[in-house]
ChimeraX commands (.cxc) that place a marker at each C-alpha (Angstrom):
marker #1 position 0.00,0.00,0.00 radius 0.5
marker #1 position 1.59,3.23,-1.17 radius 0.5
marker #1 position -0.65,5.61,0.78 radius 0.5
marker #1 position 0.52,6.62,4.25 radius 0.5
marker #1 position -2.91,6.04,5.70 radius 0.5
marker #1 position -1.81,6.70,9.30 radius 0.5
marker #1 position -1.66,10.41,8.50 radius 0.5
marker #1 position -5.07,10.41,6.83 radius 0.5
marker #1 position -7.27,8.61,9.36 radius 0.5
marker #1 position -8.39,9.44,12.90 radius 0.5
marker #1 position -10.07,7.70,15.82 radius 0.5
marker #1 position -13.49,9.35,15.81 radius 0.5
marker #1 position -13.93,9.57,19.59 radius 0.5
marker #1 position -10.68,11.54,19.86 radius 0.5
marker #1 position -12.22,14.25,17.68 radius 0.5
marker #1 position -15.91,13.96,18.57 radius 0.5
marker #1 position -15.54,13.61,22.31 radius 0.5
marker #1 position -19.21,13.10,23.11 radius 0.5
marker #1 position -20.17,10.63,20.39 radius 0.5
marker #1 position -21.50,7.25,21.48 radius 0.5
marker #1 position -20.23,3.95,20.11 radius 0.5
marker #1 position -22.01,0.66,19.55 radius 0.5
marker #1 position -19.48,-1.12,17.36 radius 0.5
marker #1 position -21.51,-4.16,16.43 radius 0.5
marker #1 position -18.80,-5.99,14.48 radius 0.5
marker #1 position -16.55,-6.07,17.53 radius 0.5
marker #1 position -19.34,-7.92,19.36 radius 0.5
marker #1 position -21.38,-11.00,18.49 radius 0.5
marker #1 position -24.56,-8.91,18.11 radius 0.5
marker #1 position -24.42,-8.72,14.33 radius 0.5
marker #1 position -25.66,-10.74,11.36 radius 0.5
marker #1 position -22.53,-12.92,11.35 radius 0.5
marker #1 position -23.10,-13.88,14.99 radius 0.5
marker #1 position -19.49,-13.49,16.07 radius 0.5
marker #1 position -16.77,-10.85,16.21 radius 0.5
marker #1 position -15.79,-9.91,12.68 radius 0.5
marker #1 position -12.23,-10.24,11.38 radius 0.5
marker #1 position -10.18,-7.07,11.73 radius 0.5
marker #1 position -12.14,-5.55,14.62 radius 0.5
marker #1 position -9.55,-5.69,17.39 radius 0.5
marker #1 position -11.00,-2.86,19.48 radius 0.5
marker #1 position -14.53,-1.38,19.77 radius 0.5
marker #1 position -13.62,1.95,18.19 radius 0.5
marker #1 position -14.58,3.96,15.11 radius 0.5
marker #1 position -12.06,5.17,12.54 radius 0.5
marker #1 position -12.65,7.62,9.68 radius 0.5
marker #1 position -10.68,9.74,7.26 radius 0.5
marker #1 position -9.98,13.17,8.72 radius 0.5
marker #1 position -12.24,14.76,6.12 radius 0.5
marker #1 position -15.21,12.55,6.96 radius 0.5
marker #1 position -14.70,12.94,10.70 radius 0.5
marker #1 position -14.63,16.74,10.45 radius 0.5
marker #1 position -17.96,16.72,8.60 radius 0.5
marker #1 position -19.45,14.22,11.02 radius 0.5
marker #1 position -18.41,16.51,13.86 radius 0.5
marker #1 position -20.29,19.35,12.17 radius 0.5
marker #1 position -23.39,17.17,11.95 radius 0.5
marker #1 position -23.13,16.16,15.59 radius 0.5
marker #1 position -23.01,19.79,16.68 radius 0.5
marker #1 position -26.19,20.50,14.72 radius 0.5
marker #1 position -27.96,17.45,16.17 radius 0.5
marker #1 position -27.01,18.58,19.68 radius 0.5
marker #1 position -28.86,21.86,19.18 radius 0.5
marker #1 position -32.03,19.78,18.79 radius 0.5
marker #1 position -31.25,17.59,21.78 radius 0.5
marker #1 position -29.67,14.61,20.06 radius 0.5
marker #1 position -26.24,13.05,19.81 radius 0.5
marker #1 position -24.81,10.56,17.35 radius 0.5
marker #1 position -24.31,6.87,18.08 radius 0.5
marker #1 position -22.02,5.04,15.67 radius 0.5
marker #1 position -22.41,1.40,14.64 radius 0.5
marker #1 position -19.55,1.26,12.13 radius 0.5
marker #1 position -17.15,3.47,10.20 radius 0.5
marker #1 position -14.00,2.28,8.46 radius 0.5
marker #1 position -14.22,-1.46,7.75 radius 0.5
marker #1 position -11.13,-3.42,6.71 radius 0.5
marker #1 position -11.29,-5.57,3.60 radius 0.5
marker #1 position -10.66,-8.65,5.75 radius 0.5
marker #1 position -13.98,-7.93,7.48 radius 0.5
marker #1 position -15.76,-7.77,4.12 radius 0.5
marker #1 position -14.13,-11.08,3.23 radius 0.5
marker #1 position -15.51,-12.48,6.50 radius 0.5
marker #1 position -19.01,-11.36,5.44 radius 0.5
marker #1 position -18.58,-13.10,2.08 radius 0.5
marker #1 position -17.50,-16.37,3.71 radius 0.5
marker #1 position -20.45,-16.18,6.10 radius 0.5
marker #1 position -22.94,-15.49,3.30 radius 0.5
marker #1 position -21.55,-18.42,1.30 radius 0.5
marker #1 position -22.31,-20.83,4.15 radius 0.5
marker #1 position -26.04,-21.24,3.63 radius 0.5
marker #1 position -26.30,-23.68,6.53 radius 0.5
marker #1 position -25.36,-21.05,9.12 radius 0.5
marker #1 position -28.68,-19.33,9.79 radius 0.5
marker #1 position -28.36,-18.69,13.53 radius 0.5
marker #1 position -28.98,-14.93,13.11 radius 0.5
marker #1 position -31.74,-15.21,10.50 radius 0.5
marker #1 position -34.66,-14.58,12.85 radius 0.5
marker #1 position -33.33,-11.19,13.92 radius 0.5
marker #1 position -31.45,-9.85,10.89 radius 0.5
marker #1 position -33.01,-11.41,7.76 radius 0.5
marker #1 position -36.24,-13.24,8.65 radius 0.5
marker #1 position -37.85,-12.69,5.26 radius 0.5
marker #1 position -34.83,-13.33,3.05 radius 0.5
marker #1 position -33.33,-16.66,1.99 radius 0.5
marker #1 position -29.62,-16.60,2.83 radius 0.5
marker #1 position -28.69,-17.93,-0.60 radius 0.5
marker #1 position -30.13,-14.73,-2.09 radius 0.5
marker #1 position -28.07,-12.25,-0.04 radius 0.5
marker #1 position -25.52,-11.68,-2.83 radius 0.5
marker #1 position -28.11,-11.29,-5.60 radius 0.5
marker #1 position -30.15,-8.87,-3.49 radius 0.5
marker #1 position -27.07,-6.76,-2.75 radius 0.5
marker #1 position -27.05,-7.23,1.02 radius 0.5
marker #1 position -23.53,-8.71,0.88 radius 0.5
marker #1 position -20.84,-7.89,-1.68 radius 0.5
marker #1 position -17.12,-8.43,-2.16 radius 0.5
marker #1 position -16.31,-4.73,-1.78 radius 0.5
marker #1 position -17.66,-2.10,0.61 radius 0.5
marker #1 position -17.46,1.67,0.56 radius 0.5
marker #1 position -16.70,1.44,4.27 radius 0.5
marker #1 position -13.24,0.14,3.37 radius 0.5
marker #1 position -12.46,3.48,1.70 radius 0.5
marker #1 position -12.75,5.11,5.12 radius 0.5
marker #1 position -15.35,7.83,4.64 radius 0.5
marker #1 position -18.60,5.98,5.34 radius 0.5
marker #1 position -20.43,5.89,8.66 radius 0.5
marker #1 position -23.37,3.88,9.96 radius 0.5
marker #1 position -25.15,5.71,12.77 radius 0.5
marker #1 position -28.31,6.65,14.58 radius 0.5
marker #1 position -29.36,9.35,17.07 radius 0.5
marker #1 position -29.76,9.26,20.84 radius 0.5
marker #1 position -32.00,11.56,22.88 radius 0.5
marker #1 position -29.65,13.47,25.18 radius 0.5
marker #1 position -32.26,13.74,27.95 radius 0.5
marker #1 position -33.32,10.09,28.07 radius 0.5
marker #1 position -30.14,8.43,26.84 radius 0.5
marker #1 position -32.24,6.25,24.54 radius 0.5
marker #1 position -31.86,5.76,20.81 radius 0.5
marker #1 position -34.70,7.42,18.94 radius 0.5
marker #1 position -37.16,5.14,17.15 radius 0.5
marker #1 position -36.20,4.67,13.51 radius 0.5
marker #1 position -38.78,1.97,12.86 radius 0.5
marker #1 position -36.16,-0.72,12.22 radius 0.5
marker #1 position -32.77,-1.82,13.48 radius 0.5
marker #1 position -29.25,-1.52,12.13 radius 0.5
marker #1 position -28.28,-4.17,9.55 radius 0.5
marker #1 position -31.79,-5.51,9.08 radius 0.5
marker #1 position -31.87,-7.03,5.59 radius 0.5
marker #1 position -35.15,-5.98,4.04 radius 0.5
marker #1 position -37.42,-3.21,2.78 radius 0.5
marker #1 position -37.98,-1.98,6.32 radius 0.5
marker #1 position -34.45,-0.57,6.22 radius 0.5
marker #1 position -35.00,1.51,3.08 radius 0.5
marker #1 position -34.56,5.19,3.79 radius 0.5
marker #1 position -37.84,6.02,2.04 radius 0.5
marker #1 position -39.89,3.15,3.51 radius 0.5
marker #1 position -43.42,4.42,4.12 radius 0.5
marker #1 position -45.05,1.71,6.23 radius 0.5
marker #1 position -43.78,3.03,9.55 radius 0.5
marker #1 position -45.21,5.64,11.89 radius 0.5
marker #1 position -44.97,9.35,11.16 radius 0.5
marker #1 position -42.65,9.76,14.15 radius 0.5
marker #1 position -40.33,7.01,12.91 radius 0.5
marker #1 position -40.28,8.44,9.40 radius 0.5
marker #1 position -39.58,11.94,10.70 radius 0.5
marker #1 position -36.73,10.58,12.81 radius 0.5
marker #1 position -35.19,9.09,9.68 radius 0.5
marker #1 position -35.67,12.41,7.91 radius 0.5
marker #1 position -33.97,14.28,10.73 radius 0.5
marker #1 position -30.91,12.06,10.51 radius 0.5
marker #1 position -30.80,12.14,6.72 radius 0.5
marker #1 position -31.36,15.86,6.26 radius 0.5
marker #1 position -28.59,16.97,8.61 radius 0.5
marker #1 position -26.11,14.42,7.29 radius 0.5
marker #1 position -26.83,15.52,3.72 radius 0.5
marker #1 position -26.54,19.16,4.77 radius 0.5
marker #1 position -23.07,18.38,6.11 radius 0.5
marker #1 position -21.83,16.81,2.89 radius 0.5
marker #1 position -22.83,13.16,3.05 radius 0.5
marker #1 position -24.84,11.12,0.57 radius 0.5
marker #1 position -27.30,8.34,1.32 radius 0.5
marker #1 position -28.15,4.98,-0.15 radius 0.5
marker #1 position -31.74,3.85,-0.62 radius 0.5
marker #1 position -31.38,0.49,1.10 radius 0.5
marker #1 position -30.07,1.59,4.53 radius 0.5
marker #1 position -31.41,4.52,6.57 radius 0.5
marker #1 position -28.28,4.48,8.78 radius 0.5
marker #1 position -25.64,4.59,6.01 radius 0.5
marker #1 position -23.87,7.79,4.87 radius 0.5
marker #1 position -20.79,8.40,2.72 radius 0.5
marker #1 position -18.88,11.66,2.43 radius 0.5
marker #1 position -19.51,13.05,-1.05 radius 0.5
marker #1 position -15.97,14.38,-1.37 radius 0.5
marker #1 position -14.33,11.25,0.03 radius 0.5
marker #1 position -10.53,11.40,-0.36 radius 0.5
marker #1 position -10.09,7.74,-1.35 radius 0.5
marker #1 position -12.65,6.94,-4.02 radius 0.5
marker #1 position -10.86,3.86,-5.38 radius 0.5
marker #1 position -8.72,2.61,-2.49 radius 0.5
marker #1 position -9.92,-0.21,-0.25 radius 0.5
marker #1 position -7.86,-0.42,2.95 radius 0.5
marker #1 position -7.22,-3.49,5.09 radius 0.5
marker #1 position -5.57,-2.26,8.29 radius 0.5
marker #1 position -7.16,-3.44,11.55 radius 0.5
marker #1 position -9.64,-1.45,13.62 radius 0.5
marker #1 position -7.56,-0.53,16.66 radius 0.5
marker #1 position -6.23,2.67,18.21 radius 0.5
marker #1 position -2.64,2.18,17.09 radius 0.5
marker #1 position -3.54,1.52,13.46 radius 0.5
marker link #1:1,2 radius 0.2
marker link #1:2,3 radius 0.2
marker link #1:3,4 radius 0.2
marker link #1:4,5 radius 0.2
marker link #1:5,6 radius 0.2
marker link #1:6,7 radius 0.2
marker link #1:7,8 radius 0.2
marker link #1:8,9 radius 0.2
marker link #1:9,10 radius 0.2
marker link #1:10,11 radius 0.2
marker link #1:11,12 radius 0.2
marker link #1:12,13 radius 0.2
marker link #1:13,14 radius 0.2
marker link #1:14,15 radius 0.2
marker link #1:15,16 radius 0.2
marker link #1:16,17 radius 0.2
marker link #1:17,18 radius 0.2
marker link #1:18,19 radius 0.2
marker link #1:19,20 radius 0.2
marker link #1:20,21 radius 0.2
marker link #1:21,22 radius 0.2
marker link #1:22,23 radius 0.2
marker link #1:23,24 radius 0.2
marker link #1:24,25 radius 0.2
marker link #1:25,26 radius 0.2
marker link #1:26,27 radius 0.2
marker link #1:27,28 radius 0.2
marker link #1:28,29 radius 0.2
marker link #1:29,30 radius 0.2
marker link #1:30,31 radius 0.2
marker link #1:31,32 radius 0.2
marker link #1:32,33 radius 0.2
marker link #1:33,34 radius 0.2
marker link #1:34,35 radius 0.2
marker link #1:35,36 radius 0.2
marker link #1:36,37 radius 0.2
marker link #1:37,38 radius 0.2
marker link #1:38,39 radius 0.2
marker link #1:39,40 radius 0.2
marker link #1:40,41 radius 0.2
marker link #1:41,42 radius 0.2
marker link #1:42,43 radius 0.2
marker link #1:43,44 radius 0.2
marker link #1:44,45 radius 0.2
marker link #1:45,46 radius 0.2
marker link #1:46,47 radius 0.2
marker link #1:47,48 radius 0.2
marker link #1:48,49 radius 0.2
marker link #1:49,50 radius 0.2
marker link #1:50,51 radius 0.2
marker link #1:51,52 radius 0.2
marker link #1:52,53 radius 0.2
marker link #1:53,54 radius 0.2
marker link #1:54,55 radius 0.2
marker link #1:55,56 radius 0.2
marker link #1:56,57 radius 0.2
marker link #1:57,58 radius 0.2
marker link #1:58,59 radius 0.2
marker link #1:59,60 radius 0.2
marker link #1:60,61 radius 0.2
marker link #1:61,62 radius 0.2
marker link #1:62,63 radius 0.2
marker link #1:63,64 radius 0.2
marker link #1:64,65 radius 0.2
marker link #1:65,66 radius 0.2
marker link #1:66,67 radius 0.2
marker link #1:67,68 radius 0.2
marker link #1:68,69 radius 0.2
marker link #1:69,70 radius 0.2
marker link #1:70,71 radius 0.2
marker link #1:71,72 radius 0.2
marker link #1:72,73 radius 0.2
marker link #1:73,74 radius 0.2
marker link #1:74,75 radius 0.2
marker link #1:75,76 radius 0.2
marker link #1:76,77 radius 0.2
marker link #1:77,78 radius 0.2
marker link #1:78,79 radius 0.2
marker link #1:79,80 radius 0.2
marker link #1:80,81 radius 0.2
marker link #1:81,82 radius 0.2
marker link #1:82,83 radius 0.2
marker link #1:83,84 radius 0.2
marker link #1:84,85 radius 0.2
marker link #1:85,86 radius 0.2
marker link #1:86,87 radius 0.2
marker link #1:87,88 radius 0.2
marker link #1:88,89 radius 0.2
marker link #1:89,90 radius 0.2
marker link #1:90,91 radius 0.2
marker link #1:91,92 radius 0.2
marker link #1:92,93 radius 0.2
marker link #1:93,94 radius 0.2
marker link #1:94,95 radius 0.2
marker link #1:95,96 radius 0.2
marker link #1:96,97 radius 0.2
marker link #1:97,98 radius 0.2
marker link #1:98,99 radius 0.2
marker link #1:99,100 radius 0.2
marker link #1:100,101 radius 0.2
marker link #1:101,102 radius 0.2
marker link #1:102,103 radius 0.2
marker link #1:103,104 radius 0.2
marker link #1:104,105 radius 0.2
marker link #1:105,106 radius 0.2
marker link #1:106,107 radius 0.2
marker link #1:107,108 radius 0.2
marker link #1:108,109 radius 0.2
marker link #1:109,110 radius 0.2
marker link #1:110,111 radius 0.2
marker link #1:111,112 radius 0.2
marker link #1:112,113 radius 0.2
marker link #1:113,114 radius 0.2
marker link #1:114,115 radius 0.2
marker link #1:115,116 radius 0.2
marker link #1:116,117 radius 0.2
marker link #1:117,118 radius 0.2
marker link #1:118,119 radius 0.2
marker link #1:119,120 radius 0.2
marker link #1:120,121 radius 0.2
marker link #1:121,122 radius 0.2
marker link #1:122,123 radius 0.2
marker link #1:123,124 radius 0.2
marker link #1:124,125 radius 0.2
marker link #1:125,126 radius 0.2
marker link #1:126,127 radius 0.2
marker link #1:127,128 radius 0.2
marker link #1:128,129 radius 0.2
marker link #1:129,130 radius 0.2
marker link #1:130,131 radius 0.2
marker link #1:131,132 radius 0.2
marker link #1:132,133 radius 0.2
marker link #1:133,134 radius 0.2
marker link #1:134,135 radius 0.2
marker link #1:135,136 radius 0.2
marker link #1:136,137 radius 0.2
marker link #1:137,138 radius 0.2
marker link #1:138,139 radius 0.2
marker link #1:139,140 radius 0.2
marker link #1:140,141 radius 0.2
marker link #1:141,142 radius 0.2
marker link #1:142,143 radius 0.2
marker link #1:143,144 radius 0.2
marker link #1:144,145 radius 0.2
marker link #1:145,146 radius 0.2
marker link #1:146,147 radius 0.2
marker link #1:147,148 radius 0.2
marker link #1:148,149 radius 0.2
marker link #1:149,150 radius 0.2
marker link #1:150,151 radius 0.2
marker link #1:151,152 radius 0.2
marker link #1:152,153 radius 0.2
marker link #1:153,154 radius 0.2
marker link #1:154,155 radius 0.2
marker link #1:155,156 radius 0.2
marker link #1:156,157 radius 0.2
marker link #1:157,158 radius 0.2
marker link #1:158,159 radius 0.2
marker link #1:159,160 radius 0.2
marker link #1:160,161 radius 0.2
marker link #1:161,162 radius 0.2
marker link #1:162,163 radius 0.2
marker link #1:163,164 radius 0.2
marker link #1:164,165 radius 0.2
marker link #1:165,166 radius 0.2
marker link #1:166,167 radius 0.2
marker link #1:167,168 radius 0.2
marker link #1:168,169 radius 0.2
marker link #1:169,170 radius 0.2
marker link #1:170,171 radius 0.2
marker link #1:171,172 radius 0.2
marker link #1:172,173 radius 0.2
marker link #1:173,174 radius 0.2
marker link #1:174,175 radius 0.2
marker link #1:175,176 radius 0.2
marker link #1:176,177 radius 0.2
marker link #1:177,178 radius 0.2
marker link #1:178,179 radius 0.2
marker link #1:179,180 radius 0.2
marker link #1:180,181 radius 0.2
marker link #1:181,182 radius 0.2
marker link #1:182,183 radius 0.2
marker link #1:183,184 radius 0.2
marker link #1:184,185 radius 0.2
marker link #1:185,186 radius 0.2
marker link #1:186,187 radius 0.2
marker link #1:187,188 radius 0.2
marker link #1:188,189 radius 0.2
marker link #1:189,190 radius 0.2
marker link #1:190,191 radius 0.2
marker link #1:191,192 radius 0.2
marker link #1:192,193 radius 0.2
marker link #1:193,194 radius 0.2
marker link #1:194,195 radius 0.2
marker link #1:195,196 radius 0.2
marker link #1:196,197 radius 0.2
marker link #1:197,198 radius 0.2
marker link #1:198,199 radius 0.2
marker link #1:199,200 radius 0.2
marker link #1:200,201 radius 0.2
marker link #1:201,202 radius 0.2
marker link #1:202,203 radius 0.2
marker link #1:203,204 radius 0.2
marker link #1:204,205 radius 0.2
marker link #1:205,206 radius 0.2
marker link #1:206,207 radius 0.2
marker link #1:207,208 radius 0.2
marker link #1:208,209 radius 0.2
view
């Protein structure tokens, strides 16, 4: 790898001091059902550019009484490879009931839920939600992180008005701060001006990366 990535990435919590972390791939509470390869510490890493914009968004959310909670940011290629191996094992369905109850595991590749490359590996994508600063509870988005199905679509209509407005709140501020969305995941945002548009990194998720 020719790029000196250590000068281009930051640990998010060192910049955004009050952000909350729920790094699912460090835990077993994820669709794989075990800690994912490359997640050596429960931290979030981003390019400096993406982190600066995320910090801007967090400051705006705070004015309305919310704070960001991060599920995932930079994701090493080895983690993506772990997802691919998991998806290829159609007999391992221990997490199906919670994460993909209405999808046959053999269809995960064709439906685009799992792929061999992820924008997360370029370092400027973040998966997040919002937490009410008064209650300490995540606001109701009408569906959980990494749920494989229509319920996760950012424009899904068959949820309550409050849930839909919560999704709008998250999306509008993130877009205002320079991120773009994808239709299939309400929690997923990528910096429009990401510095590494074609580079997929593989260093581990740990503080001394």
